[in-house]
Every structure is written in structure tokens, then in C-alpha cells.
N, C-alpha and C positions, 0 to 999 in steps of 0.2 A: 537414248530412248530406242527399241525396237520392236519390231511387230513379228507374229509368226503366224501362217494361215498354212493349211494342209490343203492342198487342190486335189484331183482326182489321181496324178501320177507325180505327182512333187511338192515337196514342204518349200514354201517361201519365206524367206527370212529379210527382213527390210531393216536396215540399220539407219537410223536418221539421225542428223548432225544436230547436235542443239548445243546453243553457246549463249553465254552472258551478254548482256547489250553491249557494243563499243568493244568487242573483244576480238574478233576477226571476223571475215566473213565466213559465211554458211557454205560448207562443200554439198554437194549434191547429194542424194541419198544412195547407197550401196544397197543392191539387191541379189540376195544368194537363193539361188535356185538347188534344191537337191533332189535328185532323181538317185533310182537303184544303182546305176552303173556311172555317173559323174556327178559334178558338182560346177555349176555355172556362178561366176562372179559378175554384175553388170553395173554400171554408173554411168549416168548421163554426163556428156562433156561439157565443160565450164559455158558453152554458147548455148545448149540445151539444144543442140540440134542433131546428134548422134550419139550412140550407146557403144560406149566400150566394152567389149565382153570378154571372157578368160573362162575356159573350160578347162577342169581338171578331172582326169580320171581317179579314179578312187586309190590306185596306188600313189599317184604324185599328190593326194591331198595327205595320204598317210607320211609321206615323205615330209610334205611342209610341217605337217604338224611336228613331227621329230624336230626338223630343222631350226622352229621356233626355239627351241630349249637347249640348242647344243652348240658347243665354242667353235670357234673357226676350224676348217679342216674340210676336207673330202669324206664324205660318207658313202656307204651303198647299202640299200636294205634289201636282203633277199625274200623274193615272193615266196609264199607258202605253196608248196605242190596241190 
């Protein structure tokens, strides 16, 4: 399950872990904040005491999107001028 909310300066997507009874422990929700110039992915640690945060530039996000569908190897995408 997921939710999408539009805030003043960001779109917030929350991925909610759902599982059947007795299949595995639930993971914390993953929150994705999208801005004009960056994307932030957050998740609370297992203890619930600290948020882990990763910030991607739009170029890094484009590279990640490509990497998910490419075979093993080294790649470089050229930035548009």
C-alpha cells in the first residue's frame, strides 16, 4: 500500500509495508519526498529512534532509474547541456 500527498513544495509518497499474518516482521514505512531539484528517501530505524535519510540529485535519480534495468557493468550517462 502507498499514499501520495502534495505539500507546498514537495510531493510525499509513503510506502507502507503490508504482510500476511505470521509471515515476517513488518518493516518501517519508507517516505519519499520529491522536490524540484532533489529526492529524499527516509526510513525510521528498527529501534524507532532515528531516521535514516538518503538525498539524491535529479541526475543521480536518473542514473538509478537506468541502473535498475541494466546488466552488470560500468556506465556513464552524459548530462544534457
